[in-house]
ZADO-608387 format. One record per residue (C-alpha): x, y, z. Coordinates in steps of 0.02 Angstrom, whole numbers, always signed. Layout:
<martis>
+--------+--------+--------+
!      X !      Y !      Z !
+--------+--------+--------+
!      X !      Y !      Z !
...
+--------+--------+--------+
</martis>
This chain:
<martis>
+--------+--------+--------+
!      X !      Y !      Z !
+--------+--------+--------+
! +16246 !  -6521 !  -1308 !
! +16313 !  -6343 !  -1294 !
! +16157 !  -6279 !  -1383 !
! +16043 !  -6362 !  -1254 !
! +16147 !  -6288 !  -1113 !
! +16137 !  -6115 !  -1193 !
! +15948 !  -6129 !  -1216 !
! +15931 !  -6186 !  -1036 !
! +16034 !  -6037 !   -975 !
! +15928 !  -5917 !  -1079 !
! +15768 !  -5995 !  -1012 !
! +15832 !  -5984 !   -833 !
! +15882 !  -5801 !   -857 !
! +15709 !  -5765 !   -929 !
! +15628 !  -5849 !   -779 !
! +15734 !  -5749 !   -657 !
! +15691 !  -5585 !   -745 !
! +15505 !  -5631 !   -746 !
! +15504 !  -5674 !   -560 !
! +15598 !  -5513 !   -519 !
! +15478 !  -5408 !   -623 !
! +15327 !  -5491 !   -541 !
! +15401 !  -5458 !   -369 !
! +15439 !  -5277 !   -416 !
! +15264 !  -5244 !   -484 !
! +15164 !  -5333 !   -347 !
! +15177 !  -5197 !   -215 !
! +15179 !  -5039 !   -322 !
! +15056 !  -4907 !   -263 !
! +14919 !  -4849 !   -380 !
! +14976 !  -4694 !   -475 !
! +14796 !  -4647 !   -517 !
! +14769 !  -4600 !   -334 !
! +14867 !  -4441 !   -366 !
! +14733 !  -4367 !   -478 !
! +14636 !  -4326 !   -318 !
! +14787 !  -4304 !   -204 !
! +14784 !  -4162 !    -79 !
! +14926 !  -4163 !    +48 !
! +14898 !  -4124 !   +231 !
! +14892 !  -3939 !   +269 !
! +14895 !  -3845 !   +433 !
! +14745 !  -3831 !   +547 !
! +14711 !  -3646 !   +568 !
! +14627 !  -3569 !   +719 !
! +14540 !  -3401 !   +698 !
! +14474 !  -3276 !   +826 !
! +14294 !  -3219 !   +824 !
! +14343 !  -3067 !   +720 !
! +14427 !  -3175 !   +587 !
! +14609 !  -3145 !   +634 !
! +14723 !  -3295 !   +630 !
! +14771 !  -3351 !   +805 !
! +14882 !  -3499 !   +760 !
! +14922 !  -3646 !   +648 !
! +14954 !  -3825 !   +702 !
! +15041 !  -3955 !   +595 !
! +15196 !  -4063 !   +581 !
! +15229 !  -3999 !   +406 !
! +15196 !  -3820 !   +354 !
! +15105 !  -3824 !   +189 !
! +14993 !  -3703 !    +95 !
! +14925 !  -3789 !    -60 !
! +14917 !  -3683 !   -218 !
! +14848 !  -3733 !   -387 !
! +14949 !  -3727 !   -547 !
! +14855 !  -3570 !   -604 !
! +14909 !  -3479 !   -444 !
! +15095 !  -3513 !   -470 !
! +15189 !  -3374 !   -561 !
! +15264 !  -3438 !   -725 !
! +15436 !  -3374 !   -674 !
! +15433 !  -3489 !   -521 !
! +15390 !  -3639 !   -631 !
! +15527 !  -3591 !   -754 !
! +15654 !  -3573 !   -613 !
! +15618 !  -3747 !   -544 !
! +15620 !  -3824 !   -719 !
! +15789 !  -3741 !   -754 !
! +15861 !  -3808 !   -591 !
! +15780 !  -3980 !   -582 !
! +15720 !  -4043 !   -750 !
! +15745 !  -3937 !   -905 !
! +15669 !  -4071 !  -1018 !
! +15513 !  -4091 !   -911 !
! +15388 !  -4051 !  -1048 !
! +15474 !  -4163 !  -1177 !
! +15505 !  -4328 !  -1086 !
! +15386 !  -4465 !  -1034 !
! +15435 !  -4474 !   -850 !
! +15615 !  -4532 !   -865 !
! +15743 !  -4422 !   -953 !
! +15866 !  -4547 !  -1026 !
! +15988 !  -4413 !  -1085 !
! +15983 !  -4326 !   -914 !
! +16011 !  -4492 !   -827 !
! +16159 !  -4531 !   -941 !
! +16233 !  -4358 !   -912 !
! +16218 !  -4378 !   -723 !
! +16298 !  -4550 !   -727 !
! +16442 !  -4486 !   -834 !
! +16472 !  -4335 !   -720 !
! +16462 !  -4443 !   -564 !
! +16611 !  -4546 !   -622 !
! +16715 !  -4387 !   -609 !
! +16626 !  -4329 !   -451 !
! +16671 !  -4491 !   -361 !
! +16853 !  -4476 !   -412 !
! +16865 !  -4292 !   -360 !
! +16764 !  -4314 !   -200 !
! +16623 !  -4200 !   -256 !
! +16439 !  -4221 !   -216 !
! +16348 !  -4342 !   -332 !
! +16220 !  -4275 !   -455 !
! +16045 !  -4344 !   -468 !
! +15968 !  -4396 !   -633 !
! +15788 !  -4399 !   -573 !
! +15655 !  -4301 !   -664 !
! +15521 !  -4200 !   -576 !
! +15399 !  -4342 !   -612 !
! +15516 !  -4467 !   -529 !
! +15534 !  -4352 !   -379 !
! +15344 !  -4342 !   -363 !
! +15334 !  -4533 !   -370 !
! +15469 !  -4548 !   -237 !
! +15408 !  -4410 !   -121 !
! +15224 !  -4459 !   -123 !
! +15213 !  -4644 !   -167 !
! +15379 !  -4722 !   -114 !
! +15508 !  -4710 !    +25 !
! +15678 !  -4625 !    +29 !
! +15771 !  -4791 !    +31 !
! +15922 !  -4789 !    -83 !
! +15916 !  -4944 !   -192 !
! +15906 !  -5003 !   -370 !
! +15734 !  -5076 !   -333 !
! +15667 !  -4907 !   -280 !
! +15739 !  -4824 !   -435 !
! +15656 !  -4954 !   -546 !
! +15490 !  -4931 !   -456 !
! +15512 !  -4743 !   -473 !
! +15536 !  -4761 !   -662 !
! +15383 !  -4874 !   -679 !
! +15275 !  -4757 !   -574 !
! +15339 !  -4606 !   -671 !
! +15279 !  -4683 !   -832 !
! +15110 !  -4718 !   -753 !
! +15099 !  -4541 !   -683 !
! +15135 !  -4468 !   -855 !
! +14994 !  -4575 !   -927 !
! +14872 !  -4524 !   -789 !
! +14909 !  -4340 !   -754 !
! +14948 !  -4189 !   -860 !
! +15119 !  -4106 !   -849 !
! +15034 !  -3960 !   -761 !
! +14961 !  -4076 !   -628 !
! +15130 !  -4158 !   -601 !
! +15223 !  -3993 !   -579 !
! +15083 !  -3933 !   -463 !
! +15106 !  -4087 !   -354 !
! +15294 !  -4065 !   -355 !
! +15289 !  -3881 !   -307 !
! +15167 !  -3915 !   -165 !
! +15259 !  -4068 !    -98 !
! +15443 !  -4021 !   -108 !
! +15533 !  -3986 !    +57 !
! +15610 !  -3812 !    +56 !
! +15678 !  -3799 !   +234 !
! +15613 !  -3739 !   +403 !
! +15470 !  -3865 !   +404 !
! +15408 !  -3787 !   +241 !
! +15333 !  -3906 !   +115 !
! +15289 !  -3823 !    -49 !
! +15328 !  -3655 !   -125 !
! +15186 !  -3558 !    -43 !
! +15236 !  -3612 !   +132 !
! +15418 !  -3571 !    +96 !
! +15370 !  -3400 !    +31 !
! +15262 !  -3370 !   +184 !
! +15403 !  -3420 !   +302 !
+--------+--------+--------+
</martis>
């Protein structure tokens, strides 16, 4: 009798996990859309002689391709945000574990919590998802990161990241921040 109860509990747990996974997957955006992604940039108005009169936009952004980004800038962001970027598949398990371990001490000492997201996860969140703080969003982020890594090259992912990241004063992307 106990064996039947145990099998029933396992079957029920499997059903719950399956329903949750189906619910989680049903509304995920398509990661392949990012292969042609170009974020909104400013509308520029020029005078008859070609001088810039003004720019109009909610977000200041100047899009630059990977080839236009100095390697030292890429290396600086990788050192600060995701040192294992070129060796993981979208989710850095060791980085996530390190962040979780450090956050136990950070909570106790009242320090700011550390993030364990990779650059790929940040691209998924910033472009495809919302900023909601939840386990569901983190799971979606991990799934989309895996899909992004299968769809785009590492160079395309870092290009998206460096053109999408908010760097203060309405500046989105490294070129806009440098300009400001």
